[in-house]
C-alpha positions as CSV (number, residue, x, y, z in Angstrom):
1,M,-26.1,-27.8,-74.7
2,I,-23.0,-30.0,-74.7
3,T,-20.9,-26.9,-74.0
4,T,-23.1,-25.8,-71.1
5,L,-23.0,-29.3,-69.6
6,F,-19.2,-29.5,-69.9
7,F,-18.8,-26.0,-68.5
8,T,-21.0,-26.8,-65.5
9,L,-19.3,-30.1,-64.7
10,A,-15.8,-28.5,-65.1
11,L,-16.8,-25.9,-62.5
12,L,-18.2,-28.4,-60.1
13,V,-15.0,-30.5,-60.1
14,G,-12.9,-27.5,-59.4
15,V,-11.3,-26.7,-62.8
16,P,-9.9,-23.1,-62.6
17,I,-12.3,-20.7,-64.3
18,G,-9.8,-19.5,-66.9
19,V,-9.0,-23.1,-68.0
20,C,-12.7,-23.9,-67.9
21,L,-13.5,-21.1,-70.3
22,C,-10.8,-22.2,-72.8
23,L,-11.8,-25.8,-72.7
24,S,-15.5,-25.0,-73.1
25,G,-14.6,-23.0,-76.1
26,I,-12.8,-26.0,-77.6
27,V,-15.7,-28.2,-76.8
28,Y,-18.1,-25.8,-78.5
29,I,-15.9,-25.7,-81.7
30,F,-15.9,-29.5,-81.9
31,A,-19.6,-29.7,-81.1
32,T,-20.5,-27.3,-83.9
33,G,-18.1,-28.7,-86.4
34,G,-16.4,-25.3,-86.9
35,T,-12.8,-26.5,-86.6
36,V,-11.7,-23.6,-88.8
37,L,-12.2,-21.4,-85.7
38,F,-9.1,-22.9,-84.2
39,Q,-7.1,-20.8,-86.6
40,S,-8.3,-17.6,-84.7
41,F,-8.3,-19.1,-81.2
42,P,-4.8,-17.9,-80.2
43,M,-5.3,-14.5,-81.9
44,Q,-8.5,-13.9,-80.0
45,M,-6.7,-14.8,-76.7
46,F,-3.9,-12.3,-77.5
47,A,-6.4,-9.6,-78.6
48,G,-8.1,-10.0,-75.2
49,V,-5.0,-8.7,-73.3
50,D,-3.7,-6.4,-76.0
51,S,-5.0,-3.3,-74.2
52,Y,-3.0,-0.4,-72.7
53,G,-5.6,-0.1,-69.9
54,L,-4.8,-3.6,-68.6
55,I,-1.3,-2.4,-67.6
56,A,-3.0,-0.7,-64.6
57,I,-3.9,-4.1,-63.1
58,P,-0.4,-5.3,-62.1
59,L,0.4,-1.7,-61.0
60,F,-2.6,-1.5,-58.7
61,I,-1.7,-5.0,-57.3
62,L,1.9,-3.8,-56.8
63,I,0.6,-0.7,-54.8
64,G,-1.3,-3.0,-52.4
65,E,1.7,-5.2,-51.8
66,I,4.1,-2.3,-51.2
67,M,1.5,-0.6,-48.9
68,N,1.1,-3.7,-46.8
69,S,4.8,-4.2,-46.5
70,G,5.4,-0.6,-45.6
71,G,3.0,-0.4,-42.6
72,I,0.8,2.1,-44.4
73,T,-2.4,0.2,-43.5
74,R,-1.7,0.7,-39.7
75,R,-1.2,4.4,-40.2
76,L,-4.5,4.7,-42.0
77,V,-6.3,2.9,-39.2
78,D,-4.7,5.3,-36.7
79,L,-5.8,8.2,-38.8
80,S,-9.4,6.9,-38.9
81,M,-9.3,6.6,-35.1
82,A,-8.2,10.2,-34.7
83,F,-11.0,11.4,-36.8
84,I,-13.8,9.3,-35.3
85,G,-13.0,10.1,-31.6
86,S,-14.7,8.6,-28.6
87,V,-18.3,7.7,-29.6
88,K,-20.5,4.6,-29.1
89,G,-19.4,1.9,-31.5
90,G,-16.4,4.1,-32.4
91,L,-14.1,1.2,-33.4
92,A,-16.8,-0.1,-35.7
93,Y,-16.9,3.3,-37.5
94,V,-13.1,3.2,-37.7
95,N,-13.3,-0.2,-39.3
96,I,-15.4,1.1,-42.2
97,L,-13.6,4.4,-42.5
98,A,-10.2,2.7,-42.5
99,N,-11.5,0.2,-45.1
100,M,-12.7,3.2,-47.2
101,L,-9.2,4.8,-47.1
102,V,-7.4,1.5,-47.8
103,S,-9.8,0.6,-50.6
104,S,-8.5,3.8,-52.4
105,I,-5.2,2.0,-52.7
106,I,-5.7,-1.8,-52.8
107,G,-8.8,-2.2,-55.1
108,S,-9.4,-5.9,-54.3
109,A,-12.1,-7.1,-51.9
110,T,-10.5,-10.4,-50.9
111,A,-7.0,-8.9,-50.5
112,Q,-8.4,-6.0,-48.4
113,V,-10.4,-8.4,-46.2
114,A,-7.2,-10.5,-45.6
115,I,-5.1,-7.4,-44.7
116,M,-7.8,-5.6,-42.6
117,S,-8.8,-8.7,-40.7
118,Q,-5.3,-8.9,-39.3
119,V,-5.4,-5.3,-38.2
120,M,-9.0,-4.6,-37.1
121,V,-10.3,-7.8,-35.6
122,P,-7.8,-8.1,-32.7
123,E,-8.2,-4.4,-31.9
124,M,-12.0,-4.7,-31.8
125,E,-11.7,-7.8,-29.6
126,K,-9.6,-5.9,-27.1
127,Q,-12.3,-3.2,-26.9
128,G,-14.9,-5.8,-26.1
129,Y,-16.5,-6.5,-29.5
130,D,-17.5,-10.0,-30.4
131,K,-14.9,-11.5,-32.8
132,T,-17.5,-12.9,-35.2
133,F,-19.1,-9.4,-35.6
134,A,-15.7,-7.7,-35.9
135,A,-14.7,-10.2,-38.7
136,G,-18.1,-9.9,-40.5
137,L,-17.9,-6.1,-40.3
138,T,-14.4,-6.2,-41.8
139,V,-15.8,-8.3,-44.7
140,Y,-18.4,-5.6,-45.5
141,G,-15.7,-2.9,-45.2
142,G,-13.7,-4.9,-47.8
143,M,-16.7,-4.6,-50.1
144,L,-15.6,-1.0,-50.8
145,G,-12.3,-2.3,-52.3
146,P,-13.5,-3.1,-55.8
147,I,-15.9,0.0,-55.9
148,I,-13.8,3.0,-54.7
149,P,-11.0,3.6,-57.2
150,P,-8.6,2.1,-58.0
151,S,-10.5,-1.0,-58.8
152,V,-9.3,-4.1,-60.7
153,M,-12.8,-5.1,-61.5
154,F,-13.6,-1.7,-63.0
155,V,-10.5,-2.0,-65.2
156,V,-11.5,-5.5,-66.4
157,F,-15.1,-4.2,-67.1
158,S,-13.7,-1.3,-69.0
159,V,-11.7,-3.6,-71.3
160,L,-14.7,-6.0,-71.8
161,A,-17.1,-3.1,-72.5
162,Q,-14.6,-0.9,-74.4
163,V,-15.3,2.0,-72.0
164,A,-12.7,4.5,-70.8
165,V,-11.0,3.1,-67.7
166,G,-10.9,6.6,-66.1
167,D,-14.6,7.0,-66.5
168,M,-15.3,3.7,-64.8
169,L,-13.0,4.5,-61.9
170,I,-14.7,7.9,-61.4
171,A,-18.1,6.3,-61.6
172,G,-17.3,4.2,-58.5
173,I,-16.6,7.1,-56.2
174,L,-20.2,8.1,-55.3
175,P,-21.4,4.5,-54.9
176,G,-18.5,3.8,-52.6
177,V,-19.3,6.9,-50.5
178,L,-23.0,5.9,-50.5
179,L,-22.2,2.5,-49.1
180,T,-20.0,3.9,-46.5
181,L,-22.7,6.3,-45.2
182,L,-25.3,3.5,-45.2
183,F,-22.9,1.3,-43.2
184,F,-22.5,4.1,-40.7
185,V,-26.3,4.3,-40.3
186,V,-26.4,0.6,-39.6
187,I,-23.6,0.8,-37.1
188,A,-25.4,3.7,-35.3
189,L,-28.6,1.7,-35.0
190,M,-26.9,-1.5,-33.9
191,G,-24.7,0.4,-31.5
192,F,-27.8,1.8,-29.8
193,I,-29.5,-1.6,-29.6
194,Y,-26.5,-3.7,-28.5
195,D,-24.7,-1.0,-26.5
196,Y,-21.4,-1.1,-28.4
197,P,-18.3,0.1,-26.3
198,R,-17.0,3.6,-26.9
199,S,-13.6,3.9,-28.5
200,E,-10.6,4.9,-26.3
201,K,-10.5,8.5,-25.3
202,R,-7.7,10.6,-26.7
203,T,-6.7,14.1,-25.9
204,L,-6.8,16.8,-28.6
205,A,-3.0,16.8,-28.6
206,Q,-2.8,13.0,-29.1
207,R,-5.3,13.2,-32.0
208,V,-3.4,16.1,-33.7
209,R,-0.2,14.2,-33.3
210,T,-1.7,11.0,-34.9
211,I,-3.1,13.0,-37.8
212,V,0.2,14.7,-38.4
213,L,2.1,11.4,-38.3
214,A,-0.4,9.5,-40.5
215,S,-1.4,12.2,-43.0
216,P,1.5,11.6,-45.4
217,T,0.0,8.2,-46.1
218,L,-2.9,10.0,-47.7
219,L,-0.6,11.1,-50.5
220,I,-1.0,7.7,-52.1
221,P,-4.8,7.9,-52.7
222,I,-4.5,11.6,-53.5
223,V,-1.9,11.0,-56.1
224,I,-3.9,8.1,-57.7
225,V,-7.4,9.5,-57.6
226,G,-6.5,13.2,-57.8
227,S,-4.4,12.8,-61.0
228,I,-7.2,10.9,-62.7
229,L,-10.0,13.3,-61.6
230,G,-7.8,16.3,-62.5
231,G,-7.0,14.9,-66.0
232,L,-3.3,15.0,-65.2
233,A,-2.8,11.2,-65.9
234,N,-4.7,8.3,-67.2
235,P,-5.3,5.3,-64.8
236,T,-2.2,3.4,-65.9
237,E,0.1,6.4,-65.4
238,A,-1.6,7.2,-62.1
239,A,-1.0,3.7,-60.9
240,A,2.7,3.9,-61.8
241,V,3.1,7.1,-59.9
242,G,1.1,5.6,-57.0
243,A,3.4,2.6,-56.8
244,L,6.4,5.0,-56.6
245,A,4.6,7.1,-53.9
246,S,3.8,3.9,-51.9
247,A,7.5,2.9,-51.9
248,L,8.7,6.3,-50.9
249,V,6.1,6.8,-48.1
250,G,6.8,3.3,-46.8
251,R,10.6,3.8,-46.9
252,Y,10.9,7.4,-45.7
253,V,7.7,8.1,-43.7
254,T,6.6,4.9,-42.0
255,K,10.2,3.5,-42.4
256,E,8.9,0.0,-42.5
257,F,9.4,-0.7,-46.2
258,R,12.8,-2.2,-47.3
259,F,13.9,-2.0,-51.0
260,N,15.5,-5.5,-50.6
261,A,11.9,-6.8,-50.2
262,M,11.0,-5.8,-53.8
263,P,11.9,-9.1,-55.5
264,A,9.4,-11.0,-53.3
265,I,6.8,-8.2,-53.7
266,L,7.2,-8.2,-57.5
267,L,7.0,-12.0,-57.7
268,R,3.7,-12.0,-55.7
269,S,2.3,-9.2,-57.8
270,A,3.3,-10.9,-61.0
271,I,1.7,-14.2,-60.0
272,Y,-1.7,-12.5,-59.1
273,S,-1.5,-10.3,-62.2
274,A,-0.9,-13.4,-64.5
275,I,-4.0,-15.1,-63.0
276,V,-6.2,-12.1,-63.7
277,L,-4.8,-11.4,-67.2
278,F,-5.2,-15.1,-68.2
279,L,-8.8,-14.8,-67.1
280,V,-9.2,-11.8,-69.4
281,A,-7.6,-13.7,-72.3
282,A,-9.8,-16.7,-71.8
283,A,-12.8,-14.4,-71.6
284,A,-12.0,-12.9,-75.0
285,V,-12.1,-16.3,-76.6
286,F,-15.3,-17.3,-74.7
287,S,-17.0,-14.0,-75.7
288,W,-16.0,-14.4,-79.3
289,L,-17.6,-17.8,-79.4
290,L,-20.7,-16.6,-77.7
291,I,-21.1,-13.9,-80.3
292,Y,-20.4,-16.4,-83.1
293,G,-23.1,-18.7,-81.7
294,K,-25.6,-15.7,-81.4
295,V,-26.0,-16.4,-77.6
296,P,-26.5,-12.7,-76.7
297,Q,-29.3,-12.4,-79.3
298,M,-31.1,-15.4,-77.8
299,V,-30.8,-14.2,-74.3
300,A,-32.0,-10.7,-75.4
301,A,-35.1,-12.2,-76.9
302,W,-35.9,-14.0,-73.7
303,I,-35.3,-11.0,-71.4
304,Q,-37.4,-8.8,-73.6
305,T,-40.4,-11.1,-73.0
306,V,-39.9,-10.5,-69.2
307,A,-38.5,-7.0,-68.9
308,H,-40.3,-4.2,-70.8
309,D,-38.3,-1.2,-69.5
310,P,-34.8,-0.4,-68.3
311,V,-35.6,-0.5,-64.6
312,T,-37.2,-3.9,-64.8
313,F,-34.2,-5.2,-66.8
314,L,-31.7,-3.9,-64.2
315,L,-33.7,-5.4,-61.3
316,L,-33.8,-8.7,-63.2
317,T,-30.1,-8.4,-63.8
318,N,-29.5,-7.8,-60.1
319,V,-31.2,-11.1,-59.3
320,I,-29.3,-13.0,-61.9
321,L,-25.9,-11.6,-61.0
322,L,-26.5,-12.0,-57.3
323,V,-27.1,-15.7,-57.8
324,I,-24.0,-16.0,-60.0
325,G,-21.9,-14.0,-57.5
326,T,-22.8,-16.4,-54.7
327,V,-20.8,-19.2,-56.4
328,I,-18.3,-17.4,-58.7
329,D,-15.6,-14.8,-57.8
330,G,-16.0,-11.2,-59.1
331,I,-13.7,-11.1,-62.1
332,P,-14.8,-14.5,-63.5
333,G,-18.4,-13.4,-63.0
334,L,-17.7,-10.3,-65.0
335,I,-16.1,-12.3,-67.7
336,M,-19.0,-14.7,-68.0
337,T,-21.8,-12.2,-67.9
338,V,-20.7,-8.8,-69.4
339,P,-20.4,-10.1,-73.0
340,I,-24.0,-11.4,-72.8
341,L,-25.8,-8.7,-70.8
342,L,-24.0,-5.5,-71.9
343,P,-25.2,-5.5,-75.5
344,I,-28.7,-6.0,-74.3
345,A,-28.4,-3.2,-71.7
346,T,-27.0,-0.7,-74.2
347,E,-28.7,-1.6,-77.5
348,V,-32.1,-2.8,-76.3
349,Y,-32.7,-0.7,-73.2
350,H,-30.3,2.2,-73.9
351,I,-28.6,2.1,-70.5
352,D,-25.3,4.0,-70.2
353,P,-22.6,1.3,-70.1
354,R,-20.8,3.1,-67.2
355,H,-24.0,3.0,-65.1
356,F,-24.5,-0.7,-66.0
357,G,-20.9,-1.4,-65.1
358,V,-21.3,0.1,-61.6
359,V,-24.5,-2.0,-61.0
360,V,-22.8,-5.2,-62.3
361,V,-19.6,-4.7,-60.2
362,V,-21.5,-3.8,-56.9
363,N,-23.7,-6.8,-57.5
364,L,-20.9,-9.3,-58.0
365,V,-19.0,-7.9,-55.0
366,L,-22.1,-8.4,-52.9
367,G,-22.1,-12.0,-54.1
368,L,-18.7,-12.4,-52.3
369,M,-20.6,-11.8,-49.0
370,T,-23.6,-14.1,-49.9
371,P,-24.0,-17.8,-49.0
372,P,-23.6,-20.6,-50.0
373,V,-20.0,-19.7,-50.9
374,G,-19.4,-16.1,-49.6
375,L,-15.7,-16.2,-50.5
376,S,-14.8,-13.1,-48.4
377,F,-16.3,-14.7,-45.3
378,F,-14.0,-17.7,-45.8
379,V,-11.0,-15.3,-46.2
380,A,-11.9,-13.6,-42.9
381,S,-12.4,-17.0,-41.3
382,A,-9.0,-18.2,-42.3
383,V,-7.4,-15.1,-40.8
384,T,-9.5,-14.8,-37.6
385,G,-10.9,-18.2,-36.9
386,A,-14.5,-16.9,-36.8
387,K,-17.1,-19.2,-38.4
388,P,-18.4,-18.0,-41.9
389,G,-22.0,-18.9,-41.3
390,K,-22.2,-17.0,-38.0
391,M,-20.4,-14.0,-39.5
392,F,-23.2,-13.7,-42.2
393,I,-26.0,-14.0,-39.5
394,V,-24.6,-11.4,-37.1
395,T,-23.9,-8.9,-39.9
396,L,-27.2,-9.5,-41.8
397,P,-28.3,-5.8,-41.5
398,F,-25.2,-4.9,-43.6
399,F,-26.2,-7.3,-46.3
400,L,-29.8,-5.9,-46.4
401,I,-28.6,-2.3,-46.5
402,S,-26.2,-3.3,-49.4
403,C,-29.2,-4.6,-51.3
404,V,-30.9,-1.3,-50.7
405,A,-27.9,0.5,-52.1
406,L,-27.9,-1.7,-55.1
407,V,-31.6,-0.9,-55.8
408,L,-30.9,2.8,-55.4
409,L,-27.9,2.5,-57.9
410,S,-30.2,0.7,-60.3
411,L,-33.0,3.3,-60.1
412,F,-30.9,6.5,-60.1
413,P,-28.1,6.5,-62.7
414,S,-27.0,9.9,-61.4
415,L,-25.5,8.2,-58.4
416,S,-23.0,6.6,-60.7
417,L,-22.7,9.3,-63.4
418,A,-22.9,12.6,-61.6
419,L,-19.1,13.2,-61.4
420,L,-18.8,12.4,-65.2
421,E,-21.3,15.0,-66.3
């Protein structure tokens, strides 16, 4: 009880989640009188990051930084425009499609929202779209980042759940495609109701030229995802090759990347990677103490009185995680919930851990778009000046269809596991 109270108060006063987890563990040890546990405290932290799979995280972050510096994002947007053509609401489709392509490289929702808001929102405003809608749509497009591989959140889940990183990345492909198609349906309906403008007409020659110029940028996601799917490389090796491909494409194809920018890029990547990996290390200690205190067993006993089958358990989990996701970022949310809920899902309800991982990640990502916090809306607001509350209201249909997708993923495991079978 004392530990829970301390943890809650620390979060409320703004203590970083990683520090909060470590301090809560120390409070728990003192409260239970188990000071002998301090001997294992540093070893548990080290064990939490002593995983080859975690090397993929700084490499994926590095890919995103190089891609942004090399102008590759702009080329992917142009490629999307060439494919969509002149249709009602065309630029809205382009927003989602471009986010889908970019998400196969960046793998972080908030980073993707920050990058794509700078590119897409001004362009949509020029075409006559409301800035608030454009910014809100970009936020939901950014939702694809942690779902379509590569995904930092799937890597973290893999380490927490002791599941193959490659399996988790592949499991995110179909859910990402499903969300993209559902977003297209919403755009089509809203475009009919609100009479969205058509995208700029381009001749066949212009479209072919754009596709030819922008197609080399597709080498990056092809190298990353293709090598994993083809069994040619594990996710860490694929990320390393992807980073090299990003640098070469940015330098010799788009010609916007400069090798003298690498020190600053490496520094930014190292800082963000250190934050993520410290969270993972803190989670290892917190999980170890939860298990020592038999918290998963107590939670399992309560859940079994409410949920009598796997579907009911997953739907209940959706509600719990959505509430958590509204106030806590994705990776800390994983760190707090997976050690408690995963053993219940796999041992009590016999749910495939990869299926459970997809449901958990999609749920926590959706929390980034949910008030009262809605972190992604605040990121888009900082870039575009649109108000977060209005963004949520005008894009409410996308939130509702995301909830539908989440229910479908919960009910039909094949949507996550089909490519693994």
